[in-house]
VEXBA-53891 format. One record per residue: residue in one letter; x, y, z of N, C-alpha, C, O in turn. Coordinates in steps of 0.001 Angstrom, whole numbers, padded with zeros to 6 digits, always signed. Layout:
BEGIN
aXYZXYZXYZXYZ
...
This chain:
BEGIN
m+000828-001168+000000+000000+000000+000000+000884+001247+000000+001861+001314+000746
s+000543+002240-000838+001325+003469-000878+000737+004481+000111-000293+004233+000737
d+001408+005615+000235+000945+006659+001154-000391+007243+000709-001192+007664+001544
m-000637+007271-000593-001860+007874-001117-003093+007044-000777-004190+007594-000679
e-002940+005740-000596-004087+004869-000390-004433+004668+001082-005490+004119+001393
t-003578+005095+001977-003866+004895+003391-004966+005843+003831-005038+006966+003332
p-005823+005424+004748-006934+006272+005157-006498+007504+005935-007256+008471+006011
e-005296+007502+006520-004873+008664+007297-004107+009688+006458-003472+010585+007013
f-004158+009567+005116-003477+010525+004250-004159+011879+004356-005381+011983+004249
k-003372+012893+004564-003878+014256+004687-003641+015000+003378-002607+014805+002739
g-004578+015847+002970-004446+016667+001775-003555+017868+002039-002903+017945+003081
r-003524+018793+001111-002686+019983+001241-003074+020839+002428-002207+021378+003116
s-004365+020970+002675-004813+021841+003760-004776+021139+005111-005099+021755+006126
g-004397+019886+005148-004279+019190+006410-005505+018385+006789-005488+017686+007802
e-006558+018464+006011-007762+017729+006354-007753+016380+005641-007153+016226+004578
a-008411+015439+006231-008470+014109+005632-009373+014156+004404-010221+015040+004285
r-009195+013227+003514-009948+013246+002268-011441+013073+002483-012233+013649+001736
g-011842+012314+003458-013259+012092+003699-013957+013291+004304-015187+013350+004292
d-013201+014265+004840-013795+015420+005493-014244+016486+004508-015104+017302+004839
r-013685+016498+003311-013998+017541+002343-015367+017294+001713-015743+016145+001478
p-016119+018373+001439-017404+018178+000756-017167+017827-000703-016174+018237-001304
e-018084+017070-001255-017985+016701-002659-018238+017926-003524-018735+018944-003042
r-017897+017823-004794-018083+018933-005716-019579+019251-005829-020401+018361-006045
g-019913+020533-005679-021303+020946-005769-022005+021024-004424-023070+021633-004324
e-021439+020426-003395-022053+020479-002075-021554+021699-001328-020457+022197-001582
r-022369+022169-000409-021962+023280+000435-021517+022740+001776-021886+021636+002176
k-020716+023540+002464-020160+023071+003711-021036+023395+004919-020939+022700+005930
g-021891+024424+004857-022588+024888+006042-023944+024282+006298-024718+024881+007044
g-024282+023176+005755-025602+022600+005963-026526+022996+004840-026062+023299+003741
g-027804+023003+005080-028757+023305+004026-029794+024321+004438-030948+024214+004022
k-029430+025299+005236-030400+026273+005710-030896+027168+004584-032000+027708+004657
g-030091+027324+003552-030501+028146+002419-030251+029607+002692-030279+030055+003838
g-030012+030332+001650-029777+031758+001772-030973+032534+001277-032054+031983+001068
f-030762+033813+001094-031850+034620+000594-031880+034536-000928-030857+034284-001566
f-033047+034747-001495-033234+034652-002933-033016+036019-003550-033692+036983-003190
r-032074+036107-004479-031822+037362-005169-032528+037335-006519-032289+036454-007345
r-033392+038307-006722-034125+038363-007977-033193+038814-009092-032330+039665-008877
r-033360+038261-010257-032518+038586-011397-032789+040022-011846-033943+040434-011961
k-031726+040775-012097-031876+042153-012529-032321+042182-013986-031875+041377-014804
t-033194+043111-014289-033671+043246-015653-033066+044492-016277-032694+045437-015580
c-032977+044478-017579-032401+045604-018309-033391+046768-018281-034524+046650-018747
k-032944+047880-017731-033798+049051-017609-034131+049631-018984-035246+050097-019215
l-033168+049598-019878-033374+050173-021204-034303+049305-022053-035123+049830-022806
c-034181+047996-021937-035068+047105-022694-036498+047166-022163-037450+047106-022941
s-036656+047284-020855-038002+047329-020291-038720+048627-020657-039944+048648-020783
e-037952+049714-020826-038550+050989-021256-038582+051123-022774-039050+052132-023301
k-038082+050102-023480-038064+050053-024948-037320+051251-025539-037831+051940-026421
v-036114+051487-025042-035254+052550-025568-034451+051962-026722-033661+051039-026525
d-034654+052499-027933-033950+051990-029102-032561+052620-029243-031594+051935-029574
y-032471+053913-028994-031223+054635-029189-030865+055372-027909-031675+056132-027378
v-029672+055153-027418-029198+055856-026222-028478+057106-026713-027405+057020-027309
d-029071+058260-026460-028535+059514-026970-027441+060031-026045-027597+060022-024824
y-026340+060479-026627-025227+060997-025822-025570+062334-025193-024898+062762-024254
k-026609+063007-025693-027007+064300-025123-027902+064148-023892-028136+065114-023167
n-028394+062949-023663-029240+062680-022504-028342+062359-021307-028165+061195-020951
t-027783+063391-020698-026816+063194-019616-027478+062663-018352-026833+061986-017551
k-028749+062961-018169-029438+062469-016976-029497+060939-016975-029316+060309-015933
l-029748+060348-018139-029762+058899-018256-028358+058325-018110-028169+057313-017435
l-027378+058958-018731-026013+058432-018725-025355+058531-017357-024559+057669-016986
l-025682+059576-016606-025078+059732-015275-025555+058660-014304-024931+058453-013263
a-026649+057977-014625-027106+056875-013776-026163+055681-013878-026108+054860-012962
f-025421+055573-014977-024503+054459-015188-023068+054803-014797-022160+053992-014979
i-022864+056010-014257-021521+056438-013874-021550+056851-012404-022326+057734-012037
p-020730+056239-011558-020689+056667-010155-019868+057940-010002-019463+058547-010994
e-019628+058337-008781-018913+059586-008519-017454+059553-008966-016857+060610-009170
r-016867+058373-009122-015489+058273-009598-015398+058368-011115-014297+058349-011666
a-016535+058468-011802-016650+058656-013251-016152+057460-014043-015633+057626-015147
k-016299+056258-013499-015979+055044-014237-017282+054451-014755-018322+054557-014105
i-017222+053835-015912-018406+053172-016457-018581+051851-015713-017693+050999-015720
l-019716+051698-015083-019944+050493-014286-020268+049300-015181-020856+049469-016249
p-019889+048099-014754-020133+046911-015576-021598+046494-015578-022421+047020-014829
r-021894+045534-016442-023261+045047-016614-023835+044444-015351-025020+044616-015065
r-023017+043743-014595-023526+043032-013422-024028+043976-012332-024790+043558-011459
m-023615+045232-012371-024068+046185-011360-025500+046662-011631-026284+046846-010700
f-025830+046859-012903-027141+047386-013243-028065+046371-013871-029273+046597-013938
g-027524+045252-014336-028352+044240-014956-028701+044547-016394-029661+043987-016924
t-027943+045426-017046-028226+045721-018442-027785+044557-019314-026846+043837-018974
c-028462+044376-020432-028066+043317-021360-026851+043799-022160-026517+044983-022141
a-026208+042885-022850-024966+043207-023547-025147+044251-024651-024329+045168-024729
p-026170+044166-025510-026319+045208-026532-026581+046589-025937-026062+047590-026431
c-027386+046639-024876-027671+047926-024241-026437+048484-023541-026224+049696-023530
q-025625+047606-022957-024397+048061-022306-023442+048665-023337-022770+049658-023055
r-023381+048069-024527-022540+048629-025583-023060+049987-026035-022271+050893-026302
k-024382+050137-026122-024966+051432-026493-024666+052488-025444-024337+053627-025773
v-024783+052102-024177-024507+053045-023088-023038+053458-023095-022712+054628-022892
r-022164+052497-023329-020739+052795-023335-020368+053768-024444-019634+054726-024205
t-020865+053534-025654-020545+054446-026750-021147+055828-026514-020534+056837-026863
a-022345+055882-025923-022966+057173-025630-022171+057928-024568-022019+059146-024662
i-021665+057222-023566-020861+057868-022527-019556+058391-023113-019127+059500-022792
l-018927+057598-023969-017672+058042-024582-017900+059257-025480-017074+060170-025504
r-019001+059277-026212-019308+060443-027049-019612+061666-026205-019188+062772-026541
a-020340+061484-025115-020665+062615-024239-019406+063163-023571-019293+064370-023351
r-018468+062289-023250-017198+062767-022689-016405+063540-023728-015768+064543-023408
q-016440+063084-024951-015721+063764-026022-016291+065165-026255-015548+066099-026558
m-017602+065305-026115-018259+066601-026300-018269+067434-025015-018855+068517-024986
a-017629+066941-023959-017497+067628-022663-018839+067811-021965-019034+068787-021241
l-019763+066882-022176-021016+066910-021445-020921+066166-020120-021643+066469-019171
i-020020+065187-020068-019772+064378-018869-018272+064441-018591-017472+064328-019520
p-017878+064620-017336-016430+064691-017046-015757+063312-017139-016379+062273-016916
y-014473+063349-017475-013690+062107-017504-013389+061615-016096-013361+060410-015849
s-013166+062541-015179-012868+062170-013794-013456+063229-012874-013986+064244-013327
t-013354+062976-011575-013939+063903-010608-013079+065140-010408-013592+066214-010093
e-011794+064994-010586-010913+066153-010350-010413+066764-011629-009666+067742-011596
């Protein structure tokens, strides 16, 4: 019998092989967490076809105070709408309607 086959073999973290949860299982029991509702695309739900770079009120909702364009996972926008928002923000920055940074 080799060292790998003995029941007292310890893994890298020091725990025995039988102590680790199987793939897909959770370690803390089954109490369950809270249910997070899936975010919906605000632009698709309002049926916005074209995101205008002159509409700064809409674009500033996608930019925090640090003036970075927030990713899709923060607002739940779909990929085509996120691309439209990004190009509109870049155009508005070019026309000096939205600042590049806070300072």
